[in-house]
N, C-alpha and C positions, 0 to 999 in steps of 0.2 A: 768875307765873301757872303753874298746873299744865298739863302737856302734855295730859292727858285732857280738861280743860275746853276748851282750844283746839281739840282734835280734834272735840269735840262740836259746837262752833260752825262747824266746817268750815274752820278756819284751821290753818296749819302752825306748828310751833314754830320760832321764829326765834332763831338764836344766831350771834353774830359769830364768824368764824374767829379762832383764836388768832393774835395779832400782826397782824391785818388793819389796825387803825388805828395801829399803830406804824410807825416808819421802816423801810424795807426793809433787811434784813440777809441776808447770804449764809448759807444753811443747807445742810449736806450730809446730815444725818440728819433723819428726820422727828421732829417734836416729840412729846413724850409726849401732849399734848392731841390731836394728830391721830390717834395710835394709838387713843386712847379714842373718838374720833369714828367711826373705822372699826368698832370693836367695837360701838358703839351702833347704827351703821347695819346691822350684821349681825343684832343681836338684836331691834331694834325692828321692829314690824310697822306701817309707815305705811299709811294707808287709801287713798291715791291714788297714781297713777303719777308725778304731779308731785312729790310728797313724796319718792319713791324717788330720782328724778333729782337733786333738790336735795341730799339727804343724801350721795349718792355723789359728786356733783361737789364738795361741800364737802370730803369726805375726800380726794379726788384733789388738789384745789388746795392743801390744807394740807400734804400730803406732798411736793409738787413743790418743788424747790429754787428759791430766789429769788436772782437774781444782781444784784449792785450794779454799775451801769455804771462803766466806767473814767473817771477824772477827765478832764474836757475841759480843753483849754488855757484858762487864765484870760485871757491876752492874747497878741497877736501883735505882734512888733516887726519893722519894716522899715527897713533902712538900709544904707549902704555900709560894708564892712569888718567886718561882724558875724561872718563866717566866721573871720576872723583872731583874734578875741578869745574866741569861744565855747569854754568850758572850757579856756582857756589860763591855767594857774595863774600864769604869770609876767606876765600882762597886768593892769595895775591896773584897767582898764575891766571886766574879768571880776569882780574883787573888788567893784567898784561894783554890777555887775548882781546879784551874790549878796546884797549888802546891801539892794538894792531889793526883791528877792524875799523876803528875810527880814522886812523891814519890813511887808510885806503878808501874811505867813504863807503864802507860796507856795513850791512846789518847782520844780526845774528842769524836771520833766515837764509842768508847767502853762504853760510858756513855749515858744513857737515863734518862730523868726525866719526872715526871708528877706533875703538879702544882695542889694541892688540892683546891686552890681557884677557879679553873675553873670546877672542878668536883663536882658540887652541885646538878645536876639533876641525876635521875636514869640512863638516857640514857648515860650521860657523864661518870658516874662511870663504867657502864658496857662496854662502848667503851674502857676506859682505862684498865680495867681488861682483855679484849680480846687482847689488844696490849701486855700486860705483858705476857699473855699465849703464844702469837705468838713468843715472844722473847725467850721463853724457859728457863728463869731464875728460879732458885729455891729460891733465896734470894732477898729481896727488902729492901733497907735502907730508913728509914723514919725519917724526922726531927720533926715530931709532932706525938702525940699519939692518937689524936681523930679527925677523919674525916670519912665521909661515905666511901671514897675510901679505906682508911687504914683498916677499919673494915671489908670490903669485901675481901681485899687482904689477911688478916690474916687467912681466911678460906681455902686458897689454896696454899699459899707460906709462907716461913719463913720471918717474918718482924723483922728486927733488927733496934732498935731505936738509933739514934745518937743525940748528942747535936745540937742545931740549929746553923746555920752559924754565926748568930749574937753573940750567946753565945761563939762560938769558937773565934770570933774576940776579945771578951772582956776578956776571961779567957784562959790562957795558958793550964791549967789543962783540960779544955774541948777539946782542940785540941789534947792533948796527949791521952785522952780517945778515941777519934775518931780514931786516927791512930792505937791504940792498937786493937780496935774492928775490924776495916777494915783489918788489917794485919792478925788477927786470922781467920776471915771469908773467905777472899780472898785466903789465903794460904791453907785452908782446902779442 
């Protein structure tokens, strides 16, 4: 429809901002379309104050950079001895963890862990719980069933128990169970 016809009827010309319905992408320079919107806003003579505000706000919003949020952790692991194997290239358990991440298309940055061997005091347990809350995850994966940290976490998040890394290294069936559990929970 023509803009003059819509103005005659008392309606504003509506146009979607460029990229508004697309996925958010980080932009550092204004798009060419937003520059043309600003030029149109300066040359066009809208008939009402509301039209002026909508054209200006569209131009401002189109030129504002859009930031993509940092990837949140996909999942959180809790268990004893995780500090010892984390990024330890000589530990076969670390190789297993990398294979698990690779199988689900995840990176090390998307995985957080909490070693229950270090969470023995109430302060350490509550600090760990606060970190889990700050991460915003709803599910935590645990390699052991009894520790003060896991008991406290069960009150606020879903705790899914997995076979230990050592058990996965010894029994192929334990690895299979782990992959089935993770695929079910991560895909849900």
